[in-house]
C-alpha positions in Angstrom: -24.8 21.3 -8.9 -24.5 17.4 -10.1 -23.4 15.1 -7.1 -19.5 14.0 -7.5 -19.0 10.4 -7.3 -16.6 9.2 -5.0 -14.2 7.1 -6.0 -14.6 3.0 -4.6 -11.6 0.7 -3.8 -13.5 -1.2 -6.9 -12.4 1.5 -9.3 -8.6 0.9 -8.1 -9.1 -2.8 -9.2 -9.2 -0.7 -12.8 -6.6 1.4 -12.6 -4.0 0.5 -15.7 -0.7 -0.1 -13.8 0.8 2.3 -11.5 0.6 3.1 -8.0 -3.0 5.1 -7.2 -5.0 5.5 -3.9 -8.2 6.9 -3.1 -8.2 9.9 -1.0 -10.9 12.5 -0.5 -13.1 10.2 -2.9 -11.1 10.9 -6.2 -8.2 7.9 -7.3 -5.2 9.2 -6.9 -2.1 8.3 -8.8 1.4 8.6 -7.1 4.5 9.9 -8.8 7.2 7.0 -9.3 9.8 7.1 -6.6 14.0 8.4 -7.4 17.4 6.8 -6.2 17.1 7.2 -2.8 14.1 6.3 -1.8 13.8 3.0 -3.8 17.0 2.0 -2.4 15.6 3.1 1.4 12.4 1.1 0.4 14.6 -1.8 -1.1 16.5 -1.8 2.4 13.1 -2.1 4.7 11.3 -4.5 2.5 14.6 -7.1 2.9 14.5 -6.3 6.2 10.8 -7.5 6.9 11.3 -10.8 4.0 13.9 -11.7 6.7 12.3 -11.0 9.8 8.9 -13.1 7.9 11.8 -16.3 6.8 12.9 -16.0 11.0 9.4 -15.6 12.6 6.9 -17.6 10.7 4.9 -14.8 10.5 3.8 -12.2 8.2 4.1 -11.1 4.6 6.5 -8.7 3.2 5.7 -6.7 0.1 7.1 -3.6 -2.3 5.7 -0.8 -3.7 1.8 -1.3 -5.5 0.2 -3.4 -2.7 -2.7 -1.6 -2.0 -4.0 -1.7 1.5 -7.6 -0.9 2.7 -7.7 1.1 5.4 -10.5 3.9 7.1 -8.3 7.0 7.8 -10.2 10.3 7.7 -10.4 11.4 3.8 -8.9 7.8 2.6 -10.0 4.7 1.5 -6.9 3.2 0.5 -3.2 3.4 1.1 -0.1 2.4 -1.1 2.7 2.3 0.8 6.6 1.9 -0.9 6.9 -0.8 2.0 3.8 -2.7 4.1 4.2 -6.0 6.0 0.9 -8.0 6.6 0.0 -10.6 8.8 -3.8 -11.9 7.6 -4.9 -14.4 4.9 -3.8 -14.3 1.7 -5.4 -12.2 -0.9 -5.8 -13.3 -4.5 -4.7 -10.4 -6.4 -7.0 -8.1 -4.0 -6.0 -5.6 -2.1 -5.1 -6.2 1.4 -7.5 -5.1 4.2 -6.4 -3.3 7.0 -4.2 -4.3 8.8 -4.3 -5.1 12.7 -1.4 -6.0 15.2 1.7 -6.6 13.3 0.9 -4.8 10.4 2.8 -1.8 9.1 3.5 0.1 5.8 6.7 3.6 5.2 6.8 5.6 2.9 10.8 6.3 1.4 11.3 9.9 0.7 14.4 11.8 0.7 15.7 14.7 2.4 
């Protein structure tokens, strides 16, 4: 049996549009969200953007901002909303957030 090649972060740069993450060594495409999750993510983004403006710290991102993480079975994460305090990346993936960074997924129940 041939060894399986694991997807790299560079593979994410080649994904044509859409939202994707690396999970268990594979590029996984994410489904679009619907009414309630998108609305909730919008509210969280507006709040985080306001916080950044008031404090002069960090930047708020909407979905499709991929973040490099070091989690079991996962090397990237593309939350619905993210807040990041690191330097600008000029079209590169945001590097793992440390203190002051967060991401969230909004789902309807």
